[in-house]
C-alpha positions in Angstrom: 0.0 0.0 -0.1 2.5 2.6 0.5 3.7 3.4 -3.4 -0.4 3.9 -3.2 -1.3 7.7 -2.6 -4.0 8.3 -1.3 -6.0 10.8 -1.9 -9.3 11.6 1.0 -10.0 8.9 3.4 -13.6 8.1 4.1 -14.5 6.8 7.4 -18.1 4.8 7.3 -17.3 2.3 10.0 -19.9 2.0 12.3 -22.8 2.3 8.7 -24.6 -0.3 7.9 -25.8 -0.9 3.6 -26.7 0.5 2.1 -24.3 4.0 3.6 -21.0 2.5 2.9 -21.9 2.4 -1.0 -23.7 5.7 -1.3 -21.2 8.0 1.8 -18.1 6.1 -1.3 -20.5 6.9 -4.4 -19.9 11.0 -3.0 -16.8 11.5 -2.4 -15.3 9.7 -5.1 -17.7 12.0 -7.5 -15.6 14.5 -5.4 -12.3 13.5 -6.8 -10.5 13.2 -10.2 -9.8 10.5 -12.4 -7.0 8.2 -11.2 -7.0 9.6 -7.0 -7.3 7.1 -4.5 -10.2 7.0 -1.9 -9.3 5.0 0.8 -12.6 3.8 2.6 -13.3 2.6 6.1 -15.8 0.4 7.4 -16.8 -2.6 9.1 -20.5 -3.8 7.1 -19.4 -7.4 6.3 -21.7 -6.0 4.4 -19.4 -3.5 1.9 -17.2 -6.5 1.0 -19.3 -7.9 -1.7 -21.6 -4.2 -2.1 -18.0 -1.9 -3.1 -16.0 -4.1 -5.8 -19.7 -4.3 -7.2 -20.5 -0.9 -7.1 -16.7 0.0 -7.8 -16.8 -2.4 -11.5 -21.0 -1.4 -12.4 -19.4 2.2 -12.9 -16.2 1.9 -13.8 -14.3 2.4 -11.4 -11.6 0.2 -10.0 -11.1 -1.2 -6.1 -6.9 -1.4 -6.3 -7.0 -3.7 -2.9 -9.3 -4.5 0.1 -7.6 -4.7 3.2 -9.5 -6.9 6.3 -7.7 -6.2 9.8 -10.1 -6.7 13.8 -12.9 -6.4 12.5 -12.2 -3.3 10.0 -12.3 -4.1 6.3 -10.2 -0.9 4.3 -11.0 0.0 0.7 -9.0 1.6 -2.1 -10.5 2.6 -4.7 -9.2 4.2 -8.2 -11.7 6.8 -9.3 -12.0 5.5 -13.2 
């Protein structure tokens, strides 16, 4: 992850579906193409929802990391 420049971080920990995807959509809309958004979530549904949303919208999940009940996504704006 150290070689990926993160433009912004979105904290959606404690939020349940569909809010992690809704908030991610809003946050990535403010970025430029190629920028990377770090998303911190606790909703296990986000493991499927955020990658599915990214694929459907032309964005890319460049990494997913799980640790101690927290999920970190790095999403590149397409």
